[in-house]
N, C-alpha and C positions, 0 to 999 in steps of 0.2 A: 629496408635497405641493408645490403650485406656490408658489414664493416670488417676491415682487416683484423685478423686475430693477432698478428704479430707485426711490429714495425721495428726499425733499427734501434729505436730508443726504448722499446718495451720488452721487459723480461717475459720469457715464456714460462707460464706456470707449469711445473712438472718437468722441466728440462733437467736432465741429469747434471748434478753439480760439477762433475769432472769435465763433462762436455762443455758446460757453460764457461768454465775456466779456460778451455782450449779455443774458444771462439776467435780470439785475435789472430790465431795462426792460420785460419781459413781464408782463402782469397775472396775478394768481392764477387758476388754473384752477377757476372756480366759476360755475355757472349756477343756484344755488339761489335767487337773486333776479334774475329776468330783467331787470327795469327797471334795477336798479343795474348789472348787467353791460353793458347797452346804453349807459348813460350813461358808464361807464368807458371803453368802447371809443371812443365818440364824442369824449371828451376827449383820448385818446391820438392819435386821427386828426387832431383839430383842432390839436394842438400840433406836428405834423410839418410840415416845410417844404412849401410848396405846389409841386406839380410844374410843370415847364415845359410849357405847352400850345401852344407855338409850332408852327404848321403844322397845328393841329387846329381844325375847326369844331365847336363844342359846342352842342347844342340840347336843350331840355327838351320832352318830349311826354307825353301821357297816352293810354293805351290802355284801351278799355272791354272788360272781361272778360265771360265768358258770363253771370255773375250781375249784370252792369251795375255791377260794382265797378271804379272807375278804378284803373289800374295806371300808376304813374309810370315813365317810362323816360328815360334820358339818353343821347343819341347823340353819339358821338365820330367825326368824319369826317375822315380824312386826305385830302389832295389826291389825286385820281385813283383813289380806292379803288373796287373793284368787288365784292370779297367782303365778307362781314360775319360777325360772331359775336354771338349772343345770350349775354350774359355775366351770370352769377349770383354775387352776393357770398357770402362765407362768413359764419360766425358761429353755427354750431350750430343753425340754423333760428330762433334767438332774437335774435341781435345783428346789427349791420351794416345799412347802407342805402346809398343812392346816394352820399352824402357820404363815408362811410368807405371806400367802394370806389373813389372818384374817382382816387387816385394809381395804383391798379392798372389801371383802365380806360385811363388815359392811357398807361401803359407797354405794355399789350397793343396799343393802337391804333398807337403809334409803332413798336413792334417788329415788328408784322405787316404794317402798311400796310392793314389791314382796318378797315371800319366796325365800331365796338363799340357794341352796344345794351345798356346796363347796365340791369338790371331791378330796380325797387324792390318786390319781392314782399312779400305779407303775412307777418308773422312769428308764430311760436308764442311762448307758449302761448295767447295771445288768439285766434289763428287757426290751429288745428291742421290736420294733413293732412285734405283735399287742397288747402287754400287756396293755399299757395305754389306747388304744382304747377299748379293751375288758372291762376294768374297767369302763370306761366312759359309755359304752352302758349298762353294768350291773346296774350302778347307775341310768341311765335314765329309764330302764325297772322297776326298783324298785320304783322310784318316781311315774311313771305312774300307777303301780299296787297298790300302797299304797296312792293314792291321797286322798281318803276319810279319812284315818287315819291322813294324814298330813294336812288336812283341806284345800286342794287346788282343783281347778277345773282341771280335767284331760285334758280339751280342751285348757287350758291356761298354758302350760308348754313350756318355751323357753330354749335355750341352748346357752352358750357363754363363753368367756374367753379372757385372754390376751396372745399374742404371741403364744407359743406352745399350750397353752390352747385353743386359738381360732382355731388353726389347728385341734385339737381333736374335737372341737365343729362342725366344718365344715365336718370333716370325719364322725362323728356320724350321722349328718344329711343325708349324702349320704347313709350310711348303713341302717338307719331307713327307708329311702325311698325305698331302694331295698328290704328290708325284710318286708315291709308293716307294719311298726310300731316299736316302739311307735310313736304316732303322736307328732310332734314338731310344735309349733305355730310360732316360730321366732328364728333367729340366730343373736346373738350380737357378732360380730367378731372384736376385738380390736387389731390392728397391727398383723394380722395373718401371719404365715409362711406357704406357700401353695405349693411351688415348689422346690424340691430338686435339680433341674437342674441348678439353678442360672445363667440363661442366659438372664435375663431382663436387661434393661439399668441400673437400680439402683443397681442390684446385681453385675454388672460388673464394675461400676464406684464408688460406695460408699464402698471402700475397707477398710477405716479406720475411719469410722464415730463413734461418741461416743457410748459406751456401746455395740453396735452391729456392728461388722466388717464382712467382707466377710469370713474371716477364722473362726470366731466364728459361723457364720451361717452354714458353711460347717461342722464344728466339731459337731454341734448340729444334723445335718442330719446323719452324720456317726454314732454317738452314738445311735440314734433312729432306724435307719434302720438295724444296725448290720452288721456283715461281709457278703459281697456279691460281686459278680463279675459283670462286665459290662453286662453279659448275663442274670443276674437275674432281672426280671422286677420289677419295683417299683409300687405297686398297688395304685389306686386312694384313697383307704381308708387310705393309709399312707401319700400321698402327693395329696391333693384334686385337685390341678391344673391339674393333669394328667387325671381327669375324662373327658370323651368325651361327656357325656350327663348330663346336669345340669337342665333338666326340672323337674317340680313338686317338687322342693325343697322349704323349708320354706322361707318366706320373710326374708330379711337380712338388717342389718345395718353394714357397714364395715367402720372402721376408720383407717387411715394410717398416718404415720409420714413422713415429708418431707425428713429428712436425715436418711433413713432406707434402708438397702439393700433389705429388703422384700417389699418395698413400691409398686413397679410396678407390682409384681405378684398379690398383693391384689387388685390393681386397675383393672388389666386385668380380674381377677376372677369376680369382680363386673360387669364389662361390659358383660362378658359371661353369667352371671346370668340374666342380663337384656335381652339379646338377646334370652335367653331360656324362657322368659316370667315370670321371678321371680321378684317381687317387691323388689327394692334395694334402700337404702339410702347410699350414699358414701360421707364421709367427710375426705378430705385430709387436715391435720392440718399443716399450714405453720409454719416454724421456730422451729419445734419439731424434736426429734429423738426417736429411738426405746427405750421405757421404760422411757422416760423423764417425764411421769406423776408421777413418784416417787418423783419428786421435787414438793411436794404438795403445797408449798408456792407460786409457780409461778402462775401468773394470768391465763396463758394459760392452765396450768394443772387443775386449778379449773374449768375452762370452759369445759375441756374435761371430767372430772369426773362428773360434773353436767349433761352433755349431755348424758352420758351412762345411768344414772338413769332415765332421762326424756324420752329418747327413749324407754327404757324398759317399763316404766309406760304406755306410749301410746300403745305399741304393745300388752300389756296384758289387756288393758282396756276392 
């Protein structure tokens, strides 16, 4: 019988001490009420100190998607930037927006020297798959088509994100490959959720790890995929781990957290990319959990954030 590795009352052996001390500041892992979850995350984000945006030009724009649904984007432009990344916020497909992602977009822009195009995609459950992916791909096409106006090199456009945002980035890379464009230079996938089936070792055993539990992951997929029966196939553009052919995808950096139900599906995706001939860097961060980078005062979080910027800088050089 599979026993839970972690419960609310059990210490995780090997959890970083600074992250353990920060656990009370993290919200309860619950997506049963999407509206309440959004409001809670927004309050936490608003209470955090505002990031220093010195050296960045920040601009609000609106992109028209295929269905003529406007997609809000926020552009962060460091001086002299030529490369860019389309950046997707996390939040289990349900939470998060341009404002909650603002500090992270600032850090990515400052750390990489790249233009960051943060995307305010539609959220589930009001807008299930493929709404968020459609918005992502519309923003990607817009960025590629307006590269000259944005002052970026169209051959140096990456895509990436946290959590569900990383899922959307991986899915958009698959769709762009299959539709012959737009060209994506690089994938920056930070703690992605890639497999709705939840059959990996970490998904079955990390049932009550901090911030991301098995039930929260399951609720996230339920909200995103919408009502369906067992006979309804889940497409790889929704859950990229279901893709059977990973050839000819952009090079990738995949970062995982030790105590994360999504850990093993991301590691397995990295291995499959490698077997398909795709260059991959995989960094499994010991002592961390899903979303623990929000504890920005922890030394391990600082190293993780610095690495994301440095990796992107090299990829777009």
